[in-house]
N, CA, C and O of each residue as an XYZ file, in Angstrom:
384
protein
N     156.271     88.892    139.802
C     156.641     90.115    141.193
C     158.194     89.545    141.896
O     158.453     88.373    142.169
N     158.999     90.608    142.066
C     160.468     90.461    142.184
C     159.439     91.055    143.624
O     158.441     91.772    143.692
N     160.351     90.274    144.729
C     161.181     91.174    146.195
C     162.193     91.187    145.956
O     162.961     90.300    145.583
N     162.372     92.753    146.250
C     163.655     93.689    146.399
C     163.630     93.880    147.668
O     163.685     95.105    147.768
N     163.580     93.432    148.725
C     163.957     94.044    150.027
C     163.208     92.963    150.997
O     161.981     92.991    151.101
N     164.058     91.943    151.750
C     163.625     91.348    153.153
C     164.367     91.593    154.810
O     165.295     90.944    155.291
N     164.022     92.113    155.096
C     164.198     93.677    156.777
C     163.209     92.039    157.182
O     162.223     91.496    156.683
N     164.344     91.656    158.592
C     164.600     90.707    159.099
C     164.541     90.908    161.258
O     165.687     91.252    161.547
N     164.078     90.855    161.985
C     163.618     91.762    163.639
C     163.401     89.923    163.984
O     162.335     89.314    163.905
N     164.753     89.344    164.370
C     164.917     88.519    165.038
C     164.214     88.429    166.703
O     164.774     88.923    167.682
N     162.595     87.532    166.764
C     161.920     87.633    168.083
C     162.098     86.329    168.813
O     161.042     85.735    169.029
N     162.928     85.896    169.134
C     162.348     84.851    169.885
C     161.869     84.267    171.147
O     162.469     84.410    172.212
N     160.614     83.509    170.986
C     159.600     83.011    172.297
C     159.741     82.038    173.131
O     159.192     81.666    174.168
N     160.979     81.547    172.163
C     161.112     80.200    173.174
C     161.411     79.820    174.475
O     161.578     78.694    174.943
N     161.473     81.360    175.205
C     161.993     80.816    176.848
C     160.583     80.810    177.263
O     160.269     80.101    178.219
N     159.306     81.827    176.392
C     157.983     81.174    176.989
C     157.091     80.570    176.285
O     155.917     80.940    176.289
N     157.624     79.324    175.422
C     156.932     78.269    175.206
C     156.533     79.089    174.135
O     155.361     79.411    174.335
N     156.994     79.613    173.014
C     156.672     80.153    171.964
C     157.143     79.573    170.806
O     158.005     78.695    170.837
N     156.648     79.991    169.778
C     157.875     79.449    168.331
C     158.108     80.538    167.434
O     158.284     80.350    166.231
N     158.114     81.246    167.767
C     158.495     82.599    166.821
C     159.247     82.830    167.153
O     159.511     82.875    168.355
N     160.358     83.234    165.761
C     161.918     82.943    165.556
C     162.320     84.444    165.169
O     163.286     85.167    165.411
N     161.538     84.527    164.701
C     161.601     86.390    163.849
C     160.005     86.979    163.228
O     159.028     86.238    163.111
N     160.013     88.489    162.870
C     159.360     89.289    161.912
C     159.492     89.533    160.919
O     160.721     89.592    160.948
N     159.271     89.730    160.043
C     159.853     90.076    158.607
C     158.678     91.180    157.917
O     157.447     91.136    157.911
N     159.775     92.299    157.278
C     158.757     92.992    156.373
C     160.128     92.943    155.193
O     161.350     93.060    155.113
N     158.722     92.644    154.287
C     159.331     92.060    152.539
C     159.021     93.642    152.250
O     158.687     94.582    152.973
N     159.365     93.451    150.458
C     159.601     94.732    149.510
C     159.029     93.706    148.711
O     159.363     92.537    148.523
N     157.655     94.726    148.081
C     157.596     93.549    146.654
C     157.964     95.289    145.158
O     157.311     96.326    145.039
N     158.799     94.976    144.632
C     158.939     95.819    143.387
C     159.655     96.974    143.815
O     159.851     97.720    142.856
N     160.075     97.367    144.781
C     160.361     98.923    145.636
C     159.181     99.731    145.814
O     159.357    100.924    146.059
N     157.794     99.199    145.716
C     156.660     99.746    145.438
C     155.293     99.186    147.155
O     154.370     99.646    147.827
N     156.312     97.719    146.969
C     154.862     97.315    148.361
C     155.514     97.091    148.993
O     156.499     96.420    148.684
N     155.226     97.678    150.575
C     155.570     96.721    151.469
C     155.009     95.892    152.313
O     154.116     96.521    152.880
N     155.053     94.907    152.666
C     153.922     93.958    153.902
C     154.965     93.706    154.969
O     156.094     93.287    154.711
N     154.513     93.991    156.203
C     155.032     94.089    157.104
C     154.423     92.900    158.661
O     153.290     93.177    159.055
N     154.898     92.124    159.159
C     154.971     92.012    159.851
C     154.325     90.204    159.973
O     153.574     89.674    160.791
N     155.367     89.425    158.184
C     154.924     88.481    158.591
C     155.862     87.798    159.746
O     156.996     88.196    160.010
N     155.336     86.926    160.261
C     155.987     85.754    161.135
C     156.725     84.992    160.767
O     156.467     84.400    159.719
N     157.904     84.714    161.466
C     158.985     83.350    161.267
C     158.749     82.502    161.905
O     158.760     83.016    163.024
N     158.475     81.271    162.054
C     158.311     80.436    162.486
C     158.475     78.939    162.903
O     158.275     78.155    161.975
N     158.814     78.348    164.174
C     159.685     76.678    164.076
C     158.068     75.582    164.315
O     157.140     75.575    165.125
N     158.405     74.881    163.261
C     157.163     73.716    163.887
C     157.982     73.036    165.030
O     159.084     73.194    165.556
N     156.672     72.019    165.188
C     157.461     71.279    165.980
C     158.439     70.108    165.842
O     158.942     69.448    166.751
N     158.619     69.974    164.414
C     159.878     69.242    163.533
C     161.074     70.059    163.500
O     162.019     69.583    162.870
N     161.243     71.283    164.094
C     161.957     71.797    163.957
C     162.463     73.167    162.173
O     163.348     73.987    161.928
N     161.105     72.553    161.374
C     161.677     73.453    160.323
C     160.701     74.593    160.662
O     159.865     74.816    161.538
N     161.227     75.265    159.479
C     160.701     76.942    159.300
C     159.511     77.432    158.481
O     159.588     77.137    157.288
N     158.207     78.252    158.929
C     157.016     78.299    157.615
C     157.105     79.529    158.157
O     157.800     79.961    159.076
N     155.823     80.329    157.040
C     155.584     81.570    157.788
C     154.342     81.536    157.835
O     153.594     80.596    157.568
N     153.987     83.055    158.339
C     152.385     83.678    158.024
C     152.422     85.000    158.090
O     153.309     85.841    158.236
N     150.981     85.008    157.917
C     151.296     86.162    156.828
C     150.228     87.487    158.200
O     149.555     87.154    159.175
N     150.514     88.902    157.664
C     149.699     89.470    159.186
C     148.308     89.207    159.410
O     147.830     89.287    158.279
N     147.483     88.971    160.115
C     145.907     88.802    160.315
C     145.585     89.500    161.083
O     146.327     89.865    161.996
N     143.591     90.137    160.832
C     143.801     90.394    162.065
C     142.085     89.787    162.413
O     141.289     89.253    161.641
N     141.966     90.084    163.691
C     140.987     89.769    164.648
C     139.217     90.232    164.275
O     138.755     91.355    164.477
N     138.263     88.770    163.560
C     137.425     89.071    163.464
C     136.087     89.430    164.786
O     136.043     88.884    165.888
N     135.083     90.503    164.249
C     133.728     90.324    165.796
C     133.998     89.627    166.966
O     134.203     89.664    168.180
N     133.814     88.535    165.280
C     133.951     86.963    166.309
C     134.577     86.424    166.262
O     134.335     85.293    165.840
N     136.018     86.817    166.692
C     137.528     86.780    167.830
C     138.422     85.412    166.451
O     139.502     84.825    166.514
N     137.640     85.400    165.696
C     138.080     84.386    164.284
C     139.543     85.757    164.046
O     139.776     86.959    163.913
N     140.144     84.388    164.137
C     141.523     84.810    163.225
C     141.639     85.439    161.565
O     140.412     85.356    161.617
N     141.822     85.773    160.701
C     142.006     86.030    159.255
C     143.119     86.767    158.622
O     143.474     87.925    158.839
N     143.628     85.864    157.768
C     144.801     86.923    156.483
C     143.969     88.237    155.663
O     142.859     88.436    155.170
N     145.615     89.175    155.914
C     144.929     90.705    156.007
C     145.594     90.247    154.085
O     144.905     90.406    153.077
N     146.808     89.781    154.100
C     147.511     89.664    153.053
C     147.874     88.087    152.720
O     148.500     87.326    153.457
N     147.372     87.822    151.543
C     147.646     85.854    151.311
C     147.934     85.925    149.760
O     147.219     86.573    148.995
N     149.570     84.857    149.168
C     149.812     84.991    148.238
C     148.509     84.120    147.159
O     147.685     83.446    147.776
N     148.415     84.167    145.913
C     147.558     83.540    145.425
C     148.396     82.251    145.061
O     147.883     81.261    145.584
N     149.419     81.984    144.397
C     150.227     81.376    143.872
C     151.372     80.243    145.093
O     152.390     80.531    145.723
N     150.664     79.087    144.992
C     151.660     78.465    146.476
C     153.370     78.432    145.993
O     154.333     78.317    146.751
N     153.381     78.547    144.755
C     154.956     79.582    144.269
C     154.984     80.524    144.787
O     154.836     80.389    146.002
N     155.100     81.432    144.482
C     155.251     82.866    145.196
C     155.474     82.748    146.641
O     156.526     83.003    147.227
N     154.194     82.268    147.237
C     154.281     81.671    148.705
C     155.933     81.205    148.794
O     156.895     81.785    149.297
N     155.848     80.212    148.248
C     157.611     79.760    148.354
C     158.233     81.125    148.186
O     158.085     82.253    148.656
N     158.508     80.903    147.868
C     159.395     81.948    147.456
C     159.948     83.246    147.914
O     161.090     83.668    147.732
N     158.661     83.984    148.725
C     158.765     84.909    149.938
C     159.606     83.653    151.615
O     160.584     83.898    152.322
N     158.932     82.790    151.635
C     158.977     81.855    152.678
C     160.363     81.631    152.327
O     160.771     81.287    153.437
N     161.533     81.575    151.456
C     162.400     80.927    150.882
C     163.468     82.132    151.372
O     164.261     82.073    152.311
N     163.229     83.279    150.407
C     164.110     84.701    151.021
C     164.364     84.826    152.216
O     165.530     84.824    152.610
N     162.810     85.028    153.442
C     162.538     84.906    154.902
C     163.461     84.373    155.336
O     164.494     84.985    155.607
N     163.281     82.890    155.532
C     164.056     81.758    156.134
C     165.581     81.997    155.313
O     166.485     81.771    156.117
N     166.035     82.325    154.165
C     167.650     82.787    153.933
C     168.003     83.615    155.086
O     168.664     83.500    156.118
N     167.144     84.678    154.369
C     167.789     86.136    155.291
C     167.825     86.189    156.705
O     168.455     87.085    157.268
N     167.066     85.112    157.484
C     166.909     84.915    159.019
C     168.292     84.220    159.074
O     169.291     84.678    159.629
N     168.197     83.069    158.428
C     169.844     82.199    158.946
C     171.169     82.918    159.367
O     171.863     82.946    160.382
N     171.214     83.688    157.680
C     172.178     84.438    157.600
C     172.634     85.905    158.501
O     173.648     86.598    158.418
N     171.656     86.000    159.202
C     172.096     87.257    160.614
C     171.979     86.627    161.544
O     172.449     87.016    162.613
N     171.235     85.316    161.413
C     171.957     84.749    162.576
C     173.206     84.133    162.939
O     173.734     84.039    164.047
N     173.603     83.709    161.751
C     174.485     83.005    161.391
C     174.458     80.965    161.283
O     175.343     80.144    161.523
N     173.165     80.817    160.867
C     173.060     78.833    160.656
C     173.442     79.093    159.478
O     173.139     79.908    158.606
N     174.362     78.026    159.637
C     174.862     77.160    158.339
C     173.592     76.545    157.593
O     172.500     76.929    158.013
N     173.606     75.508    156.386
C     172.925     74.961    155.811
C     172.321     73.618    156.549
O     171.311     72.918    156.471
N     173.707     73.682    157.417
C     173.689     72.125    158.117
C     172.843     72.287    159.473
O     172.611     71.216    160.036
N     172.195     73.780    160.276
C     171.396     73.721    160.956
C     172.657     74.180    162.292
O     172.436     74.011    163.491
N     173.577     74.600    161.887
C     174.276     74.728    163.491
C     174.892     76.146    163.265
O     175.192     76.580    162.153
N     175.045     76.816    164.432
C     176.424     78.463    164.527
C     176.522     77.440    164.003
O     177.545     77.164    163.376
């Protein structure tokens, strides 16, 4: 599967103690859009993604979209992180 488009919406919650840095939408093979993938900064400064979730009747949250292969998950993460860094003007060294 080929990811044909990545849209990034910067959404910095650091002012209120949050770690969400952006929300992303991806298009797969110009046929399927997944909206609402969150780009989150870890406590140690790394970036990871979380897929859209829904609340269960018991108040737990479950993924409604989930890549099966770790390689495809990493491909999505890498594309989102690279696009975010490009938009925010962050170089590979981590500075603006």
